[in-house]
N, CA, C and O atoms as a GROMACS GRO file, in nm:
protein
  548
    1UNK      N    1  -6.402  -2.421   3.026
    1UNK     CA    2  -6.446  -2.296   3.091
    1UNK      C    3  -6.596  -2.276   3.076
    1UNK      O    4  -6.652  -2.182   3.135
    2UNK      N    5  -6.662  -2.360   3.000
    2UNK     CA    6  -6.801  -2.337   2.978
    2UNK      C    7  -6.888  -2.343   3.109
    2UNK      O    8  -7.003  -2.299   3.110
    3UNK      N    9  -6.833  -2.394   3.210
    3UNK     CA   10  -6.906  -2.395   3.341
    3UNK      C   11  -6.922  -2.256   3.399
    3UNK      O   12  -7.005  -2.236   3.488
    4UNK      N   13  -6.847  -2.159   3.352
    4UNK     CA   14  -6.871  -2.023   3.395
    4UNK      C   15  -6.966  -1.952   3.306
    4UNK      O   16  -6.949  -1.951   3.184
    5UNK      N   17  -7.064  -1.893   3.362
    5UNK     CA   18  -7.166  -1.822   3.286
    5UNK      C   19  -7.106  -1.713   3.204
    5UNK      O   20  -7.153  -1.690   3.093
    6UNK      N   21  -7.003  -1.642   3.250
    6UNK     CA   22  -6.936  -1.534   3.182
    6UNK      C   23  -6.878  -1.577   3.052
    6UNK      O   24  -6.876  -1.501   2.956
    7UNK      N   25  -6.829  -1.704   3.048
    7UNK     CA   26  -6.763  -1.760   2.929
    7UNK      C   27  -6.864  -1.781   2.822
    7UNK      O   28  -6.832  -1.766   2.704
    8UNK      N   29  -6.985  -1.816   2.856
    8UNK     CA   30  -7.086  -1.833   2.753
    8UNK      C   31  -7.124  -1.708   2.682
    8UNK      O   32  -7.170  -1.712   2.568
    9UNK      N   33  -7.105  -1.595   2.749
    9UNK     CA   34  -7.140  -1.472   2.672
    9UNK      C   35  -7.012  -1.398   2.624
    9UNK      O   36  -7.022  -1.284   2.578
   10UNK      N   37  -6.892  -1.463   2.634
   10UNK     CA   38  -6.772  -1.407   2.589
   10UNK      C   39  -6.747  -1.449   2.442
   10UNK      O   40  -6.766  -1.564   2.404
   11UNK      N   41  -6.704  -1.350   2.363
   11UNK     CA   42  -6.667  -1.381   2.224
   11UNK      C   43  -6.525  -1.429   2.230
   11UNK      O   44  -6.438  -1.361   2.282
   12UNK      N   45  -6.502  -1.551   2.173
   12UNK     CA   46  -6.370  -1.610   2.165
   12UNK      C   47  -6.321  -1.612   2.019
   12UNK      O   48  -6.385  -1.667   1.930
   13UNK      N   49  -6.200  -1.547   1.999
   13UNK     CA   50  -6.138  -1.542   1.875
   13UNK      C   51  -6.020  -1.628   1.873
   13UNK      O   52  -5.939  -1.618   1.965
   14UNK      N   53  -5.999  -1.717   1.770
   14UNK     CA   54  -5.888  -1.804   1.758
   14UNK      C   55  -5.813  -1.754   1.636
   14UNK      O   56  -5.868  -1.725   1.529
   15UNK      N   57  -5.680  -1.745   1.659
   15UNK     CA   58  -5.586  -1.714   1.542
   15UNK      C   59  -5.473  -1.810   1.562
   15UNK      O   60  -5.366  -1.775   1.611
   16UNK      N   61  -5.500  -1.940   1.520
   16UNK     CA   62  -5.400  -2.043   1.540
   16UNK      C   63  -5.368  -2.106   1.402
   16UNK      O   64  -5.458  -2.160   1.338
   17UNK      N   65  -5.255  -2.100   1.359
   17UNK     CA   66  -5.219  -2.163   1.225
   17UNK      C   67  -5.249  -2.311   1.216
   17UNK      O   68  -5.244  -2.382   1.316
   18UNK      N   69  -5.280  -2.358   1.098
   18UNK     CA   70  -5.308  -2.503   1.085
   18UNK      C   71  -5.176  -2.582   1.092
   18UNK      O   72  -5.180  -2.702   1.120
   19UNK      N   73  -5.059  -2.520   1.067
   19UNK     CA   74  -4.932  -2.591   1.054
   19UNK      C   75  -4.848  -2.592   1.183
   19UNK      O   76  -4.727  -2.612   1.179
   20UNK      N   77  -4.913  -2.570   1.295
   20UNK     CA   78  -4.835  -2.570   1.426
   20UNK      C   79  -4.778  -2.718   1.442
   20UNK      O   80  -4.846  -2.820   1.427
   21UNK      N   81  -4.645  -2.713   1.472
   21UNK     CA   82  -4.585  -2.845   1.492
   21UNK      C   83  -4.625  -2.908   1.624
   21UNK      O   84  -4.665  -2.838   1.717
   22UNK      N   85  -4.615  -3.037   1.633
   22UNK     CA   86  -4.638  -3.105   1.761
   22UNK      C   87  -4.528  -3.067   1.868
   22UNK      O   88  -4.410  -3.055   1.834
   23UNK      N   89  -4.566  -3.051   1.987
   23UNK     CA   90  -4.467  -3.023   2.091
   23UNK      C   91  -4.479  -3.117   2.207
   23UNK      O   92  -4.583  -3.178   2.232
   24UNK      N   93  -4.373  -3.125   2.275
   24UNK     CA   94  -4.372  -3.222   2.389
   24UNK      C   95  -4.389  -3.132   2.514
   24UNK      O   96  -4.301  -3.053   2.549
   25UNK      N   97  -4.505  -3.146   2.579
   25UNK     CA   98  -4.532  -3.067   2.696
   25UNK      C   99  -4.608  -3.148   2.796
   25UNK      O  100  -4.656  -3.256   2.761
   26UNK      N  101  -4.622  -3.106   2.916
   26UNK     CA  102  -4.699  -3.173   3.017
   26UNK      C  103  -4.841  -3.116   3.001
   26UNK      O  104  -4.869  -3.005   3.046
   27UNK      N  105  -4.925  -3.186   2.941
   27UNK     CA  106  -5.059  -3.142   2.907
   27UNK      C  107  -5.140  -3.089   3.024
   27UNK      O  108  -5.208  -2.987   3.014
   28UNK      N  109  -5.131  -3.160   3.135
   28UNK     CA  110  -5.214  -3.120   3.245
   28UNK      C  111  -5.161  -2.983   3.306
   28UNK      O  112  -5.238  -2.899   3.354
   29UNK      N  113  -5.028  -2.968   3.301
   29UNK     CA  114  -4.974  -2.835   3.353
   29UNK      C  115  -5.017  -2.719   3.258
   29UNK      O  116  -5.056  -2.611   3.301
   30UNK      N  117  -5.008  -2.748   3.134
   30UNK     CA  118  -5.044  -2.640   3.040
   30UNK      C  119  -5.196  -2.615   3.036
   30UNK      O  120  -5.241  -2.504   3.008
   31UNK      N  121  -5.273  -2.718   3.063
   31UNK     CA  122  -5.416  -2.687   3.075
   31UNK      C  123  -5.438  -2.593   3.195
   31UNK      O  124  -5.524  -2.506   3.189
   32UNK      N  125  -5.362  -2.612   3.303
   32UNK     CA  126  -5.368  -2.522   3.417
   32UNK      C  127  -5.321  -2.380   3.380
   32UNK      O  128  -5.381  -2.283   3.427
   33UNK      N  129  -5.218  -2.366   3.301
   33UNK     CA  130  -5.169  -2.237   3.252
   33UNK      C  131  -5.289  -2.164   3.185
   33UNK      O  132  -5.324  -2.053   3.225
   34UNK      N  133  -5.348  -2.226   3.085
   34UNK     CA  134  -5.453  -2.162   3.007
   34UNK      C  135  -5.579  -2.143   3.085
   34UNK      O  136  -5.643  -2.040   3.064
   35UNK      N  137  -5.623  -2.231   3.173
   35UNK     CA  138  -5.734  -2.212   3.261
   35UNK      C  139  -5.708  -2.087   3.352
   35UNK      O  140  -5.796  -2.003   3.371
   36UNK      N  141  -5.589  -2.078   3.403
   36UNK     CA  142  -5.557  -1.960   3.489
   36UNK      C  143  -5.564  -1.828   3.405
   36UNK      O  144  -5.618  -1.727   3.450
   37UNK      N  145  -5.510  -1.833   3.287
   37UNK     CA  146  -5.512  -1.709   3.201
   37UNK      C  147  -5.655  -1.674   3.159
   37UNK      O  148  -5.692  -1.556   3.154
   38UNK      N  149  -5.731  -1.773   3.129
   38UNK     CA  150  -5.874  -1.749   3.084
   38UNK      C  151  -5.956  -1.702   3.202
   38UNK      O  152  -6.039  -1.612   3.190
   39UNK      N  153  -5.932  -1.765   3.315
   39UNK     CA  154  -6.009  -1.720   3.440
   39UNK      C  155  -5.981  -1.576   3.472
   39UNK      O  156  -6.075  -1.502   3.502
   40UNK      N  157  -5.859  -1.531   3.468
   40UNK     CA  158  -5.822  -1.394   3.501
   40UNK      C  159  -5.886  -1.310   3.388
   40UNK      O  160  -5.942  -1.205   3.419
   41UNK      N  161  -5.881  -1.349   3.265
   41UNK     CA  162  -5.935  -1.268   3.164
   41UNK      C  163  -6.089  -1.248   3.183
   41UNK      O  164  -6.141  -1.139   3.160
   42UNK      N  165  -6.159  -1.355   3.224
   42UNK     CA  166  -6.301  -1.341   3.245
   42UNK      C  167  -6.331  -1.257   3.355
   42UNK      O  168  -6.427  -1.180   3.350
   43UNK      N  169  -6.245  -1.267   3.470
   43UNK     CA  170  -6.273  -1.177   3.580
   43UNK      C  171  -6.251  -1.032   3.542
   43UNK      O  172  -6.322  -0.944   3.588
   44UNK      N  173  -6.151  -1.008   3.456
   44UNK     CA  174  -6.118  -0.872   3.414
   44UNK      C  175  -6.222  -0.808   3.325
   44UNK      O  176  -6.246  -0.687   3.330
   45UNK      N  177  -6.284  -0.898   3.240
   45UNK     CA  178  -6.381  -0.851   3.137
   45UNK      C  179  -6.522  -0.846   3.191
   45UNK      O  180  -6.593  -0.750   3.163
   46UNK      N  181  -6.566  -0.945   3.268
   46UNK     CA  182  -6.704  -0.960   3.296
   46UNK      C  183  -6.774  -1.014   3.173
   46UNK      O  184  -6.710  -1.042   3.072
   47UNK      N  185  -6.900  -1.028   3.183
   47UNK     CA  186  -6.984  -1.089   3.063
   47UNK      C  187  -6.967  -0.993   2.943
   47UNK      O  188  -6.952  -0.872   2.955
   48UNK      N  189  -6.971  -1.059   2.829
   48UNK     CA  190  -6.970  -0.986   2.701
   48UNK      C  191  -6.838  -0.940   2.642
   48UNK      O  192  -6.832  -0.865   2.544
   49UNK      N  193  -6.731  -0.986   2.706
   49UNK     CA  194  -6.598  -0.939   2.661
   49UNK      C  195  -6.556  -1.022   2.542
   49UNK      O  196  -6.628  -1.109   2.492
   50UNK      N  197  -6.433  -0.989   2.498
   50UNK     CA  198  -6.366  -1.064   2.387
   50UNK      C  199  -6.238  -1.125   2.438
   50UNK      O  200  -6.155  -1.055   2.497
   51UNK      N  201  -6.218  -1.255   2.416
   51UNK     CA  202  -6.097  -1.322   2.448
   51UNK      C  203  -6.031  -1.370   2.328
   51UNK      O  204  -6.095  -1.446   2.256
   52UNK      N  205  -5.909  -1.336   2.296
   52UNK     CA  206  -5.840  -1.374   2.178
   52UNK      C  207  -5.714  -1.458   2.209
   52UNK      O  208  -5.628  -1.421   2.289
   53UNK      N  209  -5.710  -1.571   2.139
   53UNK     CA  210  -5.593  -1.660   2.149
   53UNK      C  211  -5.520  -1.666   2.016
   53UNK      O  212  -5.575  -1.711   1.915
   54UNK      N  213  -5.399  -1.622   2.019
   54UNK     CA  214  -5.319  -1.606   1.892
   54UNK      C  215  -5.190  -1.683   1.912
   54UNK      O  216  -5.119  -1.655   2.009
   55UNK      N  217  -5.156  -1.773   1.830
   55UNK     CA  218  -5.039  -1.854   1.835
   55UNK      C  219  -4.946  -1.834   1.710
   55UNK      O  220  -4.991  -1.833   1.596
   56UNK      N  221  -4.818  -1.820   1.737
   56UNK     CA  222  -4.726  -1.801   1.626
   56UNK      C  223  -4.603  -1.894   1.653
   56UNK      O  224  -4.572  -1.927   1.768
   57UNK      N  225  -4.538  -1.935   1.546
   57UNK     CA  226  -4.416  -2.022   1.571
   57UNK      C  227  -4.322  -1.991   1.448
   57UNK      O  228  -4.367  -1.961   1.337
   58UNK      N  229  -4.197  -2.000   1.475
   58UNK     CA  230  -4.092  -2.011   1.374
   58UNK      C  231  -3.987  -2.102   1.417
   58UNK      O  232  -4.007  -2.175   1.514
   59UNK      N  233  -3.872  -2.105   1.351
   59UNK     CA  234  -3.766  -2.194   1.377
   59UNK      C  235  -3.712  -2.177   1.524
   59UNK      O  236  -3.660  -2.272   1.583
   60UNK      N  237  -3.726  -2.053   1.581
   60UNK     CA  238  -3.673  -2.026   1.711
   60UNK      C  239  -3.766  -2.030   1.829
   60UNK      O  240  -3.724  -2.059   1.941
   61UNK      N  241  -3.891  -2.002   1.804
   61UNK     CA  242  -3.984  -1.978   1.919
   61UNK      C  243  -4.124  -2.021   1.888
   61UNK      O  244  -4.165  -2.027   1.773
   62UNK      N  245  -4.194  -2.049   1.992
   62UNK     CA  246  -4.338  -2.072   1.985
   62UNK      C  247  -4.394  -1.970   2.087
   62UNK      O  248  -4.351  -1.961   2.202
   63UNK      N  249  -4.495  -1.892   2.034
   63UNK     CA  250  -4.550  -1.779   2.116
   63UNK      C  251  -4.705  -1.787   2.116
   63UNK      O  252  -4.768  -1.815   2.015
   64UNK      N  253  -4.759  -1.763   2.232
   64UNK     CA  254  -4.906  -1.767   2.251
   64UNK      C  255  -4.948  -1.643   2.313
   64UNK      O  256  -4.901  -1.611   2.422
   65UNK      N  257  -5.036  -1.565   2.248
   65UNK     CA  258  -5.095  -1.437   2.309
   65UNK      C  259  -5.229  -1.466   2.354
   65UNK      O  260  -5.312  -1.516   2.278
   66UNK      N  261  -5.255  -1.436   2.482
   66UNK     CA  262  -5.391  -1.442   2.537
   66UNK      C  263  -5.437  -1.305   2.568
   66UNK      O  264  -5.389  -1.245   2.664
   67UNK      N  265  -5.528  -1.254   2.491
   67UNK     CA  266  -5.560  -1.110   2.495
   67UNK      C  267  -5.716  -1.100   2.544
   67UNK      O  268  -5.805  -1.168   2.493
   68UNK      N  269  -5.735  -1.012   2.643
   68UNK     CA  270  -5.870  -0.985   2.682
   68UNK      C  271  -5.912  -0.841   2.669
   68UNK      O  272  -5.826  -0.752   2.665
   69UNK      N  273  -6.041  -0.814   2.661
   69UNK     CA  274  -6.089  -0.675   2.644
   69UNK      C  275  -6.126  -0.614   2.775
   69UNK      O  276  -6.213  -0.528   2.781
   70UNK      N  277  -6.064  -0.655   2.878
   70UNK     CA  278  -6.098  -0.603   3.010
   70UNK      C  279  -6.049  -0.463   3.045
   70UNK      O  280  -6.019  -0.383   2.956
   71UNK      N  281  -6.043  -0.434   3.170
   71UNK     CA  282  -6.012  -0.292   3.209
   71UNK      C  283  -5.866  -0.260   3.211
   71UNK      O  284  -5.832  -0.144   3.231
   72UNK      N  285  -5.779  -0.354   3.192
   72UNK     CA  286  -5.643  -0.328   3.183
   72UNK      C  287  -5.581  -0.303   3.326
   72UNK      O  288  -5.653  -0.302   3.425
   73UNK      N  289  -5.455  -0.285   3.332
   73UNK     CA  290  -5.379  -0.262   3.452
   73UNK      C  291  -5.272  -0.162   3.441
   73UNK      O  292  -5.202  -0.158   3.340
   74UNK      N  293  -5.254  -0.077   3.546
   74UNK     CA  294  -5.142   0.017   3.543
   74UNK      C  295  -5.011  -0.047   3.565
   74UNK      O  296  -5.000  -0.157   3.620
   75UNK      N  297  -4.905   0.027   3.520
   75UNK     CA  298  -4.767  -0.026   3.530
   75UNK      C  299  -4.723  -0.081   3.669
   75UNK      O  300  -4.658  -0.185   3.681
   76UNK      N  301  -4.763  -0.005   3.770
   76UNK     CA  302  -4.719  -0.048   3.906
   76UNK      C  303  -4.778  -0.183   3.946
   76UNK      O  304  -4.719  -0.253   4.028
   77UNK      N  305  -4.890  -0.221   3.892
   77UNK     CA  306  -4.944  -0.353   3.917
   77UNK      C  307  -4.875  -0.456   3.835
   77UNK      O  308  -4.848  -0.566   3.884
   78UNK      N  309  -4.843  -0.425   3.706
   78UNK     CA  310  -4.771  -0.522   3.615
   78UNK      C  311  -4.638  -0.574   3.677
   78UNK      O  312  -4.596  -0.688   3.656
   79UNK      N  313  -4.574  -0.481   3.754
   79UNK     CA  314  -4.444  -0.522   3.816
   79UNK      C  315  -4.467  -0.632   3.916
   79UNK      O  316  -4.369  -0.697   3.953
   80UNK      N  317  -4.588  -0.658   3.964
   80UNK     CA  318  -4.610  -0.755   4.078
   80UNK      C  319  -4.691  -0.876   4.043
   80UNK      O  320  -4.695  -0.971   4.121
   81UNK      N  321  -4.758  -0.878   3.924
   81UNK     CA  322  -4.864  -0.975   3.902
   81UNK      C  323  -4.818  -1.122   3.908
   81UNK      O  324  -4.903  -1.209   3.928
   82UNK      N  325  -4.694  -1.154   3.893
   82UNK     CA  326  -4.647  -1.289   3.906
   82UNK      C  327  -4.602  -1.324   4.044
   82UNK      O  328  -4.563  -1.439   4.068
   83UNK      N  329  -4.605  -1.229   4.137
   83UNK     CA  330  -4.567  -1.258   4.273
   83UNK      C  331  -4.674  -1.345   4.341
   83UNK      O  332  -4.793  -1.324   4.320
   84UNK      N  333  -4.630  -1.443   4.421
   84UNK     CA  334  -4.724  -1.526   4.494
   84UNK      C  335  -4.813  -1.439   4.587
   84UNK      O  336  -4.763  -1.348   4.655
   85UNK      N  337  -4.938  -1.467   4.589
   85UNK     CA  338  -5.036  -1.401   4.683
   85UNK      C  339  -5.069  -1.257   4.643
   85UNK      O  340  -5.143  -1.190   4.715
   86UNK      N  341  -5.016  -1.208   4.530
   86UNK     CA  342  -5.052  -1.072   4.494
   86UNK      C  343  -5.185  -1.086   4.420
   86UNK      O  344  -5.195  -1.170   4.330
   87UNK      N  345  -5.286  -1.007   4.452
   87UNK     CA  346  -5.408  -1.000   4.386
   87UNK      C  347  -5.469  -0.864   4.392
   87UNK      O  348  -5.450  -0.791   4.489
   88UNK      N  349  -5.543  -0.830   4.290
   88UNK     CA  350  -5.627  -0.701   4.298
   88UNK      C  351  -5.771  -0.734   4.313
   88UNK      O  352  -5.854  -0.644   4.320
   89UNK      N  353  -5.804  -0.865   4.319
   89UNK     CA  354  -5.940  -0.903   4.335
   89UNK      C  355  -5.987  -0.885   4.479
   89UNK      O  356  -5.909  -0.888   4.574
   90UNK      N  357  -6.115  -0.867   4.491
   90UNK     CA  358  -6.178  -0.847   4.621
   90UNK      C  359  -6.167  -0.974   4.705
   90UNK      O  360  -6.152  -1.083   4.650
   91UNK      N  361  -6.174  -0.961   4.836
   91UNK     CA  362  -6.159  -1.072   4.930
   91UNK      C  363  -6.260  -1.186   4.888
   91UNK      O  364  -6.378  -1.161   4.863
   92UNK      N  365  -6.209  -1.304   4.882
   92UNK     CA  366  -6.291  -1.425   4.847
   92UNK      C  367  -6.300  -1.451   4.703
   92UNK      O  368  -6.358  -1.552   4.663
   93UNK      N  369  -6.245  -1.361   4.616
   93UNK     CA  370  -6.249  -1.378   4.478
   93UNK      C  371  -6.123  -1.443   4.410
   93UNK      O  372  -6.128  -1.484   4.295
   94UNK      N  373  -6.013  -1.449   4.483
   94UNK     CA  374  -5.893  -1.510   4.432
   94UNK      C  375  -5.788  -1.510   4.538
   94UNK      O  376  -5.792  -1.433   4.633
   95UNK      N  377  -5.692  -1.600   4.519
   95UNK     CA  378  -5.587  -1.625   4.614
   95UNK      C  379  -5.460  -1.554   4.579
   95UNK      O  380  -5.370  -1.543   4.663
   96UNK      N  381  -5.450  -1.505   4.460
   96UNK     CA  382  -5.321  -1.443   4.416
   96UNK      C  383  -5.214  -1.544   4.379
   96UNK      O  384  -5.096  -1.512   4.370
   97UNK      N  385  -5.259  -1.671   4.357
   97UNK     CA  386  -5.162  -1.778   4.318
   97UNK      C  387  -5.170  -1.812   4.174
   97UNK      O  388  -5.072  -1.868   4.123
   98UNK      N  389  -5.271  -1.786   4.106
   98UNK     CA  390  -5.292  -1.834   3.967
   98UNK      C  391  -5.175  -1.790   3.869
   98UNK      O  392  -5.117  -1.874   3.800
   99UNK      N  393  -5.142  -1.655   3.867
   99UNK     CA  394  -5.040  -1.622   3.783
   99UNK      C  395  -4.901  -1.655   3.823
   99UNK      O  396  -4.811  -1.668   3.740
  100UNK      N  397  -4.885  -1.668   3.955
  100UNK     CA  398  -4.753  -1.718   4.012
  100UNK      C  399  -4.739  -1.867   3.966
  100UNK      O  400  -4.634  -1.904   3.912
  101UNK      N  401  -4.834  -1.945   3.984
  101UNK     CA  402  -4.833  -2.084   3.933
  101UNK      C  403  -4.808  -2.098   3.789
  101UNK      O  404  -4.734  -2.186   3.744
  102UNK      N  405  -4.873  -2.008   3.711
  102UNK     CA  406  -4.867  -2.007   3.564
  102UNK      C  407  -4.722  -1.972   3.531
  102UNK      O  408  -4.662  -2.040   3.448
  103UNK      N  409  -4.662  -1.869   3.591
  103UNK     CA  410  -4.523  -1.830   3.574
  103UNK      C  411  -4.428  -1.953   3.599
  103UNK      O  412  -4.337  -1.982   3.521
  104UNK      N  413  -4.453  -2.018   3.705
  104UNK     CA  414  -4.367  -2.134   3.748
  104UNK      C  415  -4.375  -2.247   3.643
  104UNK      O  416  -4.274  -2.307   3.606
  105UNK      N  417  -4.491  -2.272   3.598
  105UNK     CA  418  -4.507  -2.384   3.495
  105UNK      C  419  -4.431  -2.345   3.359
  105UNK      O  420  -4.355  -2.422   3.301
  106UNK      N  421  -4.458  -2.222   3.319
  106UNK     CA  422  -4.396  -2.178   3.191
  106UNK      C  423  -4.249  -2.175   3.203
  106UNK      O  424  -4.183  -2.224   3.111
  107UNK      N  425  -4.191  -2.124   3.304
  107UNK     CA  426  -4.044  -2.117   3.323
  107UNK      C  427  -3.989  -2.258   3.338
  107UNK      O  428  -3.882  -2.287   3.286
  108UNK      N  429  -4.060  -2.349   3.408
  108UNK     CA  430  -4.008  -2.481   3.425
  108UNK      C  431  -4.001  -2.557   3.286
  108UNK      O  432  -3.928  -2.655   3.272
  109UNK      N  433  -4.074  -2.510   3.193
  109UNK     CA  434  -4.073  -2.569   3.057
  109UNK      C  435  -3.986  -2.484   2.966
  109UNK      O  436  -4.004  -2.483   2.845
  110UNK      N  437  -3.888  -2.411   3.030
  110UNK     CA  438  -3.795  -2.337   2.950
  110UNK      C  439  -3.841  -2.210   2.879
  110UNK      O  440  -3.774  -2.155   2.792
  111UNK      N  441  -3.958  -2.167   2.920
  111UNK     CA  442  -4.021  -2.046   2.855
  111UNK      C  443  -4.016  -1.926   2.948
  111UNK      O  444  -3.957  -1.929   3.056
  112UNK      N  445  -4.080  -1.822   2.902
  112UNK     CA  446  -4.102  -1.699   2.975
  112UNK      C  447  -4.242  -1.653   2.956
  112UNK      O  448  -4.308  -1.695   2.860
  113UNK      N  449  -4.292  -1.568   3.045
  113UNK     CA  450  -4.420  -1.514   3.029
  113UNK      C  451  -4.418  -1.369   3.061
  113UNK      O  452  -4.359  -1.329   3.162
  114UNK      N  453  -4.482  -1.285   2.979
  114UNK     CA  454  -4.494  -1.142   2.997
  114UNK      C  455  -4.638  -1.099   2.993
  114UNK      O  456  -4.726  -1.173   2.951
  115UNK      N  457  -4.657  -0.983   3.036
  115UNK     CA  458  -4.795  -0.920   3.023
  115UNK      C  459  -4.774  -0.773   2.987
  115UNK      O  460  -4.694  -0.700   3.046
  116UNK      N  461  -4.854  -0.733   2.884
  116UNK     CA  462  -4.864  -0.594   2.851
  116UNK      C  463  -5.004  -0.550   2.869
  116UNK      O  464  -5.097  -0.621   2.833
  117UNK      N  465  -5.022  -0.434   2.923
  117UNK     CA  466  -5.151  -0.382   2.954
  117UNK      C  467  -5.145  -0.232   2.990
  117UNK      O  468  -5.046  -0.180   3.043
  118UNK      N  469  -5.251  -0.171   2.958
  118UNK     CA  470  -5.274  -0.025   3.001
  118UNK      C  471  -5.409  -0.016   3.052
  118UNK      O  472  -5.498  -0.092   3.011
  119UNK      N  473  -5.430   0.079   3.145
  119UNK     CA  474  -5.573   0.091   3.188
  119UNK      C  475  -5.667   0.123   3.075
  119UNK      O  476  -5.640   0.206   2.989
  120UNK      N  477  -5.774   0.056   3.078
  120UNK     CA  478  -5.881   0.081   2.972
  120UNK      C  479  -5.856   0.009   2.846
  120UNK      O  480  -5.940   0.020   2.756
  121UNK      N  481  -5.741  -0.071   2.826
  121UNK     CA  482  -5.708  -0.134   2.705
  121UNK      C  483  -5.697  -0.284   2.715
  121UNK      O  484  -5.650  -0.343   2.618
  122UNK      N  485  -5.734  -0.353   2.820
  122UNK     CA  486  -5.729  -0.486   2.829
  122UNK      C  487  -5.588  -0.531   2.863
  122UNK      O  488  -5.504  -0.448   2.899
  123UNK      N  489  -5.561  -0.658   2.854
  123UNK     CA  490  -5.426  -0.716   2.880
  123UNK      C  491  -5.388  -0.831   2.784
  123UNK      O  492  -5.475  -0.902   2.735
  124UNK      N  493  -5.269  -0.846   2.759
  124UNK     CA  494  -5.214  -0.960   2.677
  124UNK      C  495  -5.112  -1.031   2.760
  124UNK      O  496  -5.011  -0.972   2.799
  125UNK      N  497  -5.135  -1.160   2.786
  125UNK     CA  498  -5.035  -1.240   2.846
  125UNK      C  499  -4.970  -1.327   2.735
  125UNK      O  500  -5.039  -1.387   2.652
  126UNK      N  501  -4.838  -1.332   2.737
  126UNK     CA  502  -4.765  -1.401   2.636
  126UNK      C  503  -4.664  -1.499   2.689
  126UNK      O  504  -4.554  -1.462   2.730
  127UNK      N  505  -4.701  -1.625   2.688
  127UNK     CA  506  -4.602  -1.737   2.715
  127UNK      C  507  -4.522  -1.750   2.585
  127UNK      O  508  -4.580  -1.755   2.476
  128UNK      N  509  -4.394  -1.755   2.597
  128UNK     CA  510  -4.303  -1.760   2.484
  128UNK      C  511  -4.196  -1.876   2.515
  128UNK      O  512  -4.133  -1.879   2.621
  129UNK      N  513  -4.181  -1.966   2.415
  129UNK     CA  514  -4.091  -2.080   2.438
  129UNK      C  515  -3.989  -2.088   2.333
  129UNK      O  516  -4.014  -2.058   2.216
  130UNK      N  517  -3.869  -2.128   2.374
  130UNK     CA  518  -3.761  -2.168   2.282
  130UNK      C  519  -3.800  -2.293   2.219
  130UNK      O  520  -3.827  -2.391   2.289
  131UNK      N  521  -3.804  -2.298   2.082
  131UNK     CA  522  -3.844  -2.410   2.004
  131UNK      C  523  -3.760  -2.535   2.027
  131UNK      O  524  -3.809  -2.648   2.022
  132UNK      N  525  -3.630  -2.511   2.054
  132UNK     CA  526  -3.544  -2.629   2.078
  132UNK      C  527  -3.580  -2.702   2.206
  132UNK      O  528  -3.537  -2.816   2.224
  133UNK      N  529  -3.654  -2.643   2.295
  133UNK     CA  530  -3.698  -2.715   2.416
  133UNK      C  531  -3.831  -2.774   2.411
  133UNK      O  532  -3.871  -2.844   2.503
  134UNK      N  533  -3.906  -2.748   2.303
  134UNK     CA  534  -4.045  -2.794   2.293
  134UNK      C  535  -4.072  -2.890   2.176
  134UNK      O  536  -4.142  -2.990   2.189
  135UNK      N  537  -4.011  -2.854   2.059
  135UNK     CA  538  -4.046  -2.933   1.940
  135UNK      C  539  -4.002  -3.078   1.940
  135UNK      O  540  -3.891  -3.109   1.984
  136UNK      N  541  -4.086  -3.166   1.892
  136UNK     CA  542  -4.048  -3.301   1.884
  136UNK      C  543  -3.952  -3.319   1.758
  136UNK      O  544  -3.968  -3.253   1.656
  137UNK      N  545  -3.861  -3.405   1.772
  137UNK     CA  546  -3.771  -3.427   1.656
  137UNK      C  547  -3.851  -3.483   1.534
  137UNK      O  548  -3.793  -3.507   1.428
   0.00000   0.00000   0.00000
C-alpha cells in the first residue's frame, strides 16, 4: 500500500501474536482481502489516520480486526456495504465491488466478515474463521 501517499502518513498499529499457527489459505485471494480493507480504510480516514490490525486465535477460531480512525458509517449503510456495486464514494472513486469481493473470498474460505461502525468513530472489519477449516495439521 506504500504506493498511496495517504498510507505514508498513516499510523499503522500491529497487534499480532508471535504464536499464530500456520494456516492454509489462498495467499493471492487474502492479499486482495486486506488490500480492499486497507484501501477502504485509507479512503475513510484520509491522510494522518490510524489503521490497526489485530489478530487473535484460539482452538476454535482465527479472527482479524482491521480498524480505521475514519468518519464511521450509520447503521443504514452497514446493512448494505457487502452488496455488489454499493458505494458511498463519489463518482470515479470506487466501483462498489471491493467489499463484495472481500465478502466472497472470506465466505469461500469458510469464514464470515462483519463490520461495526458508528458515525464519527471509525470502522472495524472483522474476518472470522473456523480453525478447523484453516489450520494445518
